[in-house]
C-alpha positions in Angstrom: 9.2 -14.8 -45.6 9.8 -16.0 -42.0 7.3 -17.9 -40.0 5.2 -16.2 -37.3 7.2 -15.5 -34.3 5.6 -18.1 -32.0 2.6 -19.4 -33.9 0.4 -18.4 -30.9 -2.4 -20.9 -30.3 -2.7 -20.3 -26.5 -5.3 -17.6 -27.2 -6.7 -17.7 -23.6 -3.9 -15.7 -22.0 -4.8 -12.2 -23.3 -8.5 -13.1 -22.8 -7.7 -13.9 -19.1 -6.2 -10.5 -18.4 -8.7 -8.6 -20.5 -11.7 -10.0 -18.7 -10.3 -8.9 -15.4 -9.6 -5.4 -16.7 -13.0 -5.0 -18.3 -15.3 -7.4 -16.6 -18.4 -5.3 -16.8 -17.8 -4.6 -20.5 -17.3 -8.4 -21.0 -20.7 -9.2 -19.5 -22.3 -6.2 -21.1 -21.2 -7.3 -24.6 -21.7 -11.1 -24.4 -24.3 -11.5 -21.6 -26.2 -8.2 -21.1 -29.0 -9.8 -19.1 -26.4 -10.8 -16.5 -24.7 -7.4 -16.5 -28.0 -5.7 -15.9 -28.7 -7.8 -12.8 -25.4 -7.1 -11.0 -25.0 -4.4 -8.3 -21.9 -2.7 -9.6 -21.7 -0.4 -6.6 -20.5 -3.4 -4.6 -17.0 -4.9 -4.7 -16.2 -7.4 -7.5 -13.7 -10.1 -6.3 -11.6 -12.2 -8.6 -11.0 -15.6 -7.1 -8.5 -17.2 -9.5 -6.4 -18.8 -6.7 -9.5 -20.5 -5.3 -10.4 -21.6 -8.8 -7.0 -23.2 -9.2 -7.5 -25.2 -6.0 -10.9 -26.5 -7.2 -9.5 -27.5 -10.6 -6.5 -29.2 -9.1 -8.8 -31.1 -6.7 -10.9 -32.1 -9.6 -7.9 -33.9 -11.2 -8.9 -32.6 -14.7 -5.8 -32.4 -16.9 -7.0 -29.6 -19.2 -7.7 -26.2 -17.5 -9.8 -23.9 -19.5 -11.8 -22.3 -16.6 -10.0 -19.0 -16.6 -11.8 -16.5 -14.4 -13.8 -16.9 -11.2 -15.6 -13.8 -10.0 -17.7 -13.1 -7.0 -20.5 -10.5 -7.5 -23.6 -9.3 -5.8 -27.0 -9.2 -7.5 -29.3 -6.1 -7.3 -31.4 -8.2 -5.0 -28.5 -8.2 -2.6 -27.8 -12.0 -3.0 -24.2 -13.1 -3.6 -23.4 -15.1 -6.7 -20.3 -16.6 -8.3 -19.6 -16.3 -12.0 -17.2 -18.7 -13.6 -16.1 -17.7 -17.2 -14.8 -20.6 -19.4 -12.8 -19.5 -22.4 -12.8 -22.5 -24.8 -9.9 -22.1 -27.2 -9.7 -25.5 -28.8 -9.7 -25.7 -32.6 -11.8 -28.8 -32.5 -14.8 -29.6 -30.4 -14.3 -31.5 -27.2 -16.7 -34.4 -26.5 -16.7 -34.0 -22.7 -16.9 -30.2 -22.6 -20.3 -30.2 -21.0 -19.3 -32.7 -18.4 -16.2 -30.6 -17.5 -18.4 -27.5 -17.2 -20.7 -29.4 -14.9 -17.8 -30.7 -12.8 -16.5 -27.2 -12.2 -19.9 -25.8 -11.4 -21.0 -28.3 -8.8 -17.5 -28.2 -7.1 -17.7 -24.4 -6.9 -21.3 -24.5 -5.6 -20.3 -26.9 -2.9 -17.3 -24.7 -2.0 -19.2 -21.4 -1.8 -22.7 -22.5 -1.0 -24.2 -19.9 -3.4 -25.5 -19.9 -7.0 -22.7 -20.5 -9.5 -23.2 -19.4 -13.1 -21.0 -21.0 -15.8 -20.4 -19.1 -19.0 -18.6 -20.3 -22.1 -17.0 -18.4 -25.0 -16.3 -20.7 -27.9 -13.6 -19.5 -30.2 -13.2 -22.7 -32.3 -13.8 -23.0 -36.1 -16.8 -25.3 -36.1 -20.2 -23.8 -36.6 -21.9 -27.0 -35.6 -20.1 -27.5 -32.2 -22.3 -25.8 -29.7 -22.2 -27.6 -26.3 -24.7 -26.1 -23.9 -25.3 -28.7 -21.2 -24.7 -32.0 -19.6 -27.2 -34.7 -18.6 -27.0 -38.1 -17.1 -29.6 -40.7 -16.0 -29.5 -44.1 -14.4 -32.3 -46.1 -12.7 -34.5 -43.1 -12.1 -31.6 -40.8 -10.8 -31.0 -38.0 -13.3 -28.9 -34.9 -13.6 -29.5 -32.0 -16.1 -27.3 -29.0 -16.4 -27.4 -26.1 -18.9 -25.1 -23.1 -19.4 -25.1 -20.1 -21.7 -22.6 -20.0 -24.6 -21.3 -17.4 -27.0 -20.0 -18.5 -30.4 -17.6 -16.0 -31.8 -18.2 -17.2 -35.4 -21.7 -15.9 -35.2 -20.4 -12.3 -35.0 -19.0 -12.5 -38.5 -22.6 -12.0 -39.8 -22.8 -8.5 -38.4 -19.3 -7.1 -38.8 -20.5 -3.5 -39.2 -22.1 -3.6 -35.8 -18.8 -4.8 -34.3 -17.0 -1.9 -36.0 -19.5 0.6 -34.7 -19.4 -0.6 -31.1 -17.5 1.2 -28.4 -17.3 -1.9 -26.2 -13.7 -3.1 -26.1 -14.9 -6.7 -26.5 -16.1 -5.8 -30.0 -12.4 -5.2 -30.8 -11.4 -8.4 -29.0 -13.9 -10.4 -31.0 -12.8 -8.9 -34.3 -9.2 -9.6 -33.4 -9.9 -13.2 -32.5 -11.9 -13.8 -35.7 -9.3 -12.2 -38.0 -6.4 -14.1 -36.3 -8.0 -17.4 -37.2 -9.1 -16.2 -40.7 -5.6 -15.0 -41.6 -3.8 -18.2 -40.5 -0.8 -18.6 -42.9 -1.6 -15.2 -44.5 0.9 -12.9 -42.8 0.3 -9.9 -45.1 -3.4 -10.0 -44.6 -2.8 -10.4 -40.9 -0.6 -7.3 -40.7 -3.2 -5.3 -42.6 -6.0 -6.3 -40.2 -3.8 -5.6 -37.2 -3.1 -2.1 -38.5 -6.8 -1.6 -39.3 -8.0 -2.7 -35.9 -5.3 -0.7 -34.1 -5.9 2.6 -35.9 -9.6 2.1 -35.4 -9.0 2.5 -31.7 -7.7 6.1 -32.3 -10.5 7.0 -34.7 -13.2 5.8 -32.4 -11.9 8.0 -29.6 -10.8 5.4 -27.0 -8.9 6.9 -24.1 -5.1 6.5 -23.8 -5.2 3.6 -21.2 -7.8 1.7 -23.2 -5.8 2.1 -26.4 -2.7 0.8 -24.7 -4.5 -2.2 -23.1 -6.2 -3.1 -26.4 -2.9 -2.6 -28.3 -1.3 -5.1 -25.9 -4.1 -7.6 -26.6 -3.7 -7.1 -30.4 0.0 -7.4 -30.2 -0.1 -10.7 -28.3 -2.9 -12.2 -30.4 -2.2 -11.1 -33.9 1.4 -12.3 -34.2 3.5 -11.3 -37.1 6.8 -12.3 -38.7 9.7 -10.1 -37.6 10.0 -8.1 -40.8 6.2 -7.5 -40.9 6.2 -6.5 -37.3 8.9 -3.9 -38.0 6.8 -2.6 -41.0 3.7 -2.5 -38.8 5.5 -0.4 -36.2 6.8 2.0 -38.8 3.3 2.5 -40.2 1.8 2.9 -36.8 4.4 5.4 -35.8 3.7 7.4 -39.0 -0.1 7.3 -38.2 0.5 8.6 -34.7 2.9 11.4 -35.8 0.4 12.6 -38.4 -2.2 13.0 -35.7 0.2 14.3 -33.1 -0.4 11.4 -30.7 1.9 10.3 -27.9 1.3 6.6 -27.4 4.1 5.2 -29.6 6.8 5.4 -26.9 4.7 3.4 -24.5 3.8 0.9 -27.2 7.4 0.4 -28.0 8.2 -0.2 -24.3 5.4 -2.7 -24.2 6.8 -4.5 -27.2 10.3 -4.5 -25.6 8.8 -6.0 -22.4 7.0 -8.7 -24.4 10.1 -9.7 -26.2 12.1 -9.8 -23.0 9.4 -12.0 -21.4 9.3 -14.3 -24.3 13.0 -14.9 -24.2 13.0 -15.6 -20.5 10.1 -18.0 -20.7 12.0 -20.0 -23.4 15.1 -20.1 -21.2 13.1 -21.2 -18.2 11.3 -23.9 -20.1 14.6 -25.2 -21.4 16.1 -25.3 -17.9 13.2 -26.6 -15.9 10.6 -27.9 -18.3 7.1 -26.6 -18.7 6.1 -24.1 -16.0 2.9 -24.4 -14.1 0.1 -21.8 -14.7 0.6 -20.0 -11.4 4.3 -19.5 -12.1 3.5 -18.2 -15.6 1.0 -15.8 -14.2 3.6 -14.4 -11.8 6.1 -13.9 -14.5 3.6 -12.3 -16.8 3.0 -9.4 -14.4 6.7 -8.6 -13.9 7.9 -5.1 -15.1 10.7 -4.7 -17.6 13.2 -4.0 -14.8 12.2 -7.2 -13.0 12.4 -9.2 -16.1 16.0 -8.0 -16.6 16.9 -8.9 -13.0 15.3 -12.3 -13.5 17.4 -12.8 -16.6 20.6 -12.2 -14.6 19.4 -14.3 -11.6 18.5 -17.2 -13.8 22.2 -18.0 -14.4 22.5 -19.0 -10.7 19.3 -21.0 -10.5 19.8 -24.7 -9.8 16.2 -25.8 -9.4 12.6 -24.6 -9.8 12.5 -23.8 -6.1 15.1 -21.1 -6.8 12.8 -19.4 -9.3 9.9 -19.7 -6.8 11.9 -18.1 -4.1 13.0 -15.3 -6.4 9.4 -14.6 -7.3 8.4 -14.6 -3.7 10.9 -11.9 -3.0 9.4 -9.6 -5.6 6.6 -8.6 -3.3 
């Protein structure tokens, strides 16, 4: 049996997109006390470009601070929420210090309260960083932040299955992806079970497609099992006279095209920076095909940047 297509370990990418699509659901599921204090009638602004500047200025090599969001509280006060998605398999000793560094730099930049949140997807039940403190000669700093440990949700699986919040599905997918490492048949079964659960729970078409895209990226399968999964899913849909399979097939085609292009670009120019990856990840299938042709004439990374600039 072949190995998994890409052995995905960069789990934060689908999280990054999904938080932006379902930010209120994200807070409602993991941090309900915060969701209840936000005025959702006012505009929510995602400030990822500004976050990249702060992280770059901080000269911190690892960048896990994925989403920066400006919100307004019910009191009318503005606040900034920074969501850290911690995807390491092993605990990081300076995680609290990094959270503190991002927090004070953002507070200095925006002159308003900054709330740091951490989702921990690692395998260690003991690693639960929740703050940073320092003291010397009577001068002290103490910083605390809320965390969510996904492993804790294993204890109440039935509640996850009954929930209609899309982040219940995201949590189950993340847990089962780790649990079925090197167990491709079990992984396929769980992906089928989670995907068909979306239909059975009555999710709308767009929600099904977005969640399917998340599951497709996260729960990676060997090629032969991927084909078997698609056949089983198509039979499931046809039996229920559903119409999503064509769109899902198009999404799979787009994902395959994007994966090939990224490998080609990495081979030609080396590892791409996060901003360039983000710009490529939002290209439509037609644009990906055009990029594949244009790539033949690229001589430098600047040619790629200029091509992306012309895509609007």
